[in-house]
N, C-alpha and C positions, 0 to 999 in steps of 0.2 A: 503493499499500502504505499510506501515510501518514494515508489517510482510516481504514482498516481501524485501523489503530490508534488513532487519537483516537475512532473509535467505541467502539471494547472499554473503552478509559479510564471514555469518558462511563455503558454499562453499568454496569461497578463502579462509579461514582462513586453509580450511580442506585439501584445495589439495594443500596448500604451506606447513603442518607441520605431515600431515598423507597422502600423494599422497594413496599410497597402500590399507590403508584400504574406500576407498568410493567402493561402485561402480560405476563402469563409461560405460560400456555397458549394452547391454540386457532392459525386462524387468521395472529396479530394477533401470534404471539410472539417473542421477539428473535430475529434472523437477523444476520447478517454484514452486510447494507443497511441493516438499522434495528433503530429502538428503539420501541416505539408505547408511548403513556399513555393511562389510562383516563379524563382527560379532553378528548381526542380531539387529543392534540400528539402530535409523535412528531420522532426525530432520523433522517435516509435516509442512506446512504454511496453514492453512486449517481455512473461515471465522467458528470462533466462536458461531458469534451471539450475541444478546444483552443480553439473561441469560441464555449462555453457550451452547445451546442445537448442538451446533455443533461439541463438545466434547464427549459428554460422550458414553460412549462403548470403549474408550480409560484407560489407567493404566499408569499414571502419575507419571515417579522418580524425575524431577525437573522441578516447574514450575515459567517460568521465566514474568511475566506481565509488559510492558513497558507503560507507561501514565497512569497507574490504577487508577487515579483517578477520570478518565473518565467510568470505567467499572461500570454495577450497581454490586451490592449487591448477586446478584440470579446467577448472573455469577462465584463469586467465591466458593457462594453454588452449585453451577452444581457443580463443581473440584473435593470439599473437597473428596466425597468418593473416587476419583478415586488415588490421592493420600496416604489416608488412607491405602490403605491394603499392600502396600507395603512401605509406612515406607516415604510416600520423601516427598519434601519440597517444600517451594514456595518465590520466590524472587518478591517484587513489587515497582518498581521503578516509580516514576513521579512527574510531576511539581503538586505544589500543587493547586488543584480549589475549593476553600472554604470546612467548612464546614459542614454544612449545606444541606440539598436536599429546595426545595420553599417550604414544609409544615414543615419543623424546623426540619426534623428525623436527623440523622449525617451519614454523608458520609461513606461511607464501607473503606477507602483510610483512610479517618479523626479518626476513629476512630481504627484501626490498628495503629495508629501512635500512641495511649496511648497506646497499647496491650502489659502487659510487655514478653508476648512469641514472641512476634518480637522483631528482635535486629533491632534499630535505625539507622540510619548514614543521617543526614542533609550533604547536603554538596552546600555549598556557589557558585554560579560563580567567585566570587571576589578569594576566593580560588582553583580557578583552572588556573593552565599555558596558558591552552588554548584561555580564554576571555583576548585579548590585553584590558588592563586598562582607554585607549582611548577610548576603543568602550563601556564598563560598563559607563566610565564618560558622555557619548553622552545619553547613555540611561537612565540612573538617572534624564536628565535634559532633558529627552524628556517625560517621563513614571510619572505618579502621582507617589508617596510614596508608594501608595498599588499596583498598580502594578509591580513596580520597583523588591516590594516585597517579593512577587509570584511569579514572573518569573525569580530572578536573585537570592533571600537568600533562596528560600526553606518554605517561612513563608506562613500561613495556613492565609488569609483574609479571612471574611464574607462581607463586603465591597462592593468588588467587584462582579457587578451587571452581568448578560447573559441580552444581549438586546435579545434575542429573548424564549422566554421560551419553556420546554422541551413539555407543550403542546396545544401551538403556534406551533412546530414545527411537531408535529405529527398531527394536524388540518393542516397542509396545503401537506405537503411531502405528496400526497395518488396519484400522478400517475406513470404510466408506460408508459417507453420509449419507443417511436413506431419507425417504419422503415418509415411508412407512410408519405408523404410528397402531402401537400395541395398545386395545382400550385399556386392556388389565394392566398394563407396565408398571412398573413403580420407578417413575422418572422423580429426578432432583435436579435443583437449576442453581444454579454458582451466579453469582452478579457483581463483575468487579463495578464499580459506577464512574463515568467522566466527569471529568472536571469541564470548565468551560475551553472555550479553545481548538486546540489543535487533539487536545487525550480522545482517546476510544473507549466507549462502553463496550464491554464482554457478556454477552451472556453463555455459558457454557453448560447442555445438558446429558445428565447420566442415568443410565440405570441398572437398577438390581439384574440379573440377571437366575443369577443362585445365591446361593451361600455364599461360594469359592469366584464368584466374578464380577464386576463391574464393567459397564461395554457405557463411551462416549456416543451424543445420537445427534449432537445437536452442537456447532460454536460458529458464532453470530455476534460481527462487532457490527459498529455504527457508530458517527459522531453523534453527539448529544446537545444541546446548547441551556435544556432548562428542565429540571429533576423529572416534571412532570410526562416529557416524553420516554423516560425512559421507565416510569410505573406503570403507563400505560401499555410498550412493547410489553410489560412484562406480562400485566393482566392478558393482553394476546397473546402471551405464548403458553399460559398457565389454562386458558382455553383450549389450547389444541395438546397439552398434553397432561392435563388438570394434576400439578405434580403435587409431592408426599409434603418436599419441603422444599422451601424458596432462602436460598441463604444469600442476605447483604451485610456488607458493610453498614455500622452506623455512625460510622465516624465523617466528622466535613460535611462535603455534598454530600455522603451517600445517607444523612442525615433523615435529609425531606424526604428521600425515594422510602426510606424505611417506615414511615411516621404512614408515610401514605397505601402501604402495603395493610399496616397496620389497623387502621383505621374500616379495610374494605373487607365487609366478608367474607368473600372471595379467597381473599390472602390473610386476613388477621395471625386464623391459625397456624398457619400451612409457616409463617416465616421467620426466621429466627436473624437475632441481628449478633456477629461473626464480626466482631471491633478487630483489626491487626492486632492491639495495644494491650487487647483488654489481657488475665491473665486467666486460667481454668482452676476452679475451686472445686479439689476430690471431696466424698463424704464424708470427710473429717473435718474440713473445713476450711484445711490450707489452698493456700495459691502456690501454683504449681511455678518454679521458676523462670522457668520459657514461656513467653507470650503468645498467644494463640498463633500467631502469624505463625512463627516458629514450630507449633507443634503441627497445624497443618501442610506444610510442605513436610513435614517428616510421616507424617501419612501418606500422603501421596507419596516419595518418594520411596517408603516401603509396600506401600500397594501394586507400586510398578515393580519395585526387587522381585518381590514373592509373585508376581506372574497374575494378580487378582484384579486386573485394572488393564483397559487394552481402549486404545484414544485411538482419535482419524485422524488416517494421515494425508495432515494437509499442512503445506506448508508455513503458513503463518500459527498454527498448535505446535510446528516442531522448531520453529523458530524460538519463539516465549520460549519455549522449554529449554533450549539452550544458550539462552540469554541466562539461568538463575546459576546465579554463582552463590560463593557461602564463604567467607572468612572472619575468622575472630568471635563464631557464631549469630554475626549479621547472616541474616540470608539477602539480596536484590538483584535486580535484573533490570538492565537499559530497554525490552521489551517483556515485560511481565503482565502485561493489563488480562490475555488468555487464560496464564496460569493462572494469575489470581483468582477468574472463574471458578478457574476449572478442581485449587485444591476446596473452593467450598463446597462445592456441589461435591466430592467426596469425600471430605469431611462429614455433610449429612447422611450420604450415603455408608457409608463403611459402621456408623453408629447406629442405624435403621435395622443395615444388613449385623448389625449386634446382637443386637435385641430381638429378630428375628429367630436367627439361632436359638437364641438363649430363652426362647419361649416353646421353640421345640424339643427341647434338651426336657419340661418338667411339662 
C-alpha cells in the first residue's frame, strides 16, 4: 500500500507542476496502478513480488526502492539487467533492519551500505527539522538504545531480533481468503483502531476450528477519519460473521470506538477492552509483570510455534508479522497494525478455546 500512496503523491505533484503533460482522459488516464505522460513515459505501480518477478519485462531508467532493507536480494538481482541496457541507476532508501539474515549471511541493503559504488547518505531523525525534539526525547526514553538507534539514527544493529522468524511465517501463512461464511462458525474479531491521517485501521477475523486449531478468515485494512466510521464497519462485519467476541484497544483513539460498541445492544456483550498498556490480574488478585500487549504477542507466538493457528497467505499479513521485533522486553514494529489486530482476535479465541476444552472435560 505504501507504493499506492507514493503514486498518489506523484500524481498530485504532476498535476500541480506539469498539468499539460499528464494524459487525463481515455484509455491511458490515471489509475491506481499508473500515471502516463504525453511524451511516452509513465509511472507504474504494480506488485514486484518477493523475487522481482512482477517487474520482469520492463526497461528501468531510474529505480527507487523504499524500505529496501526489507527486500530480498533476489529482487535486486532480477531488476539489474533492466537498468543495464539503458544505463539506469538506482536509489535505495530504508530504515536499517539489521546486518545479517538468520543464517548469518549479510543482508543486501547492508552490503550496499558498504559498497563504494553507492553514494551513501545517513540521515538521523535528530537532524530532521520535521521531527520535534520533544517527541524524540520521549521516544528515546520509551525505546531501548538499540531500538532508538535503528528507528531514528539510521544505525545498523544486529542485536534487535524478529519475534516471528521468516521460516515460521512461511509455515503459518498458508490460507487463502474465502467469501464462504459458516453460519455456525465461532468467529472472533480483533481491531487495531487507526489514528487520524495516514494511519490504517485493521480488522482481523479468526475462527476456532476445533480444540487444537484456529484459522484466519479475513484481513481488511482501511484509512479512517472518524471513530464512527470504524464502529459502523464493525457493526457491518458483526452482521456478516456474528462474532463471539470483539477485541478493541480502549486507549487513545480506540476509546470512542469501544464506547460505541459498549452502548449498542448488538455488540455490548461481545466487546472486550484489550488495552496494550494494561496488566492481567490473576485469580489471587495479583497483577502480572508483563503488560497485556506482551502477553498477547507471546500468546500468538506460542500458537504459531505449536502449529495451533494458520494465517492468510497474504503479503500484507506476512509483512506486518515480519516487521515485529523484540528487544530488552519491548515488542514493537514499523508495520504492526495488522498484527495488532491478529493478536487481539487470537487472544480472545484462545481463551474461548480453553474454556470449551474445560467444559468438555467436566
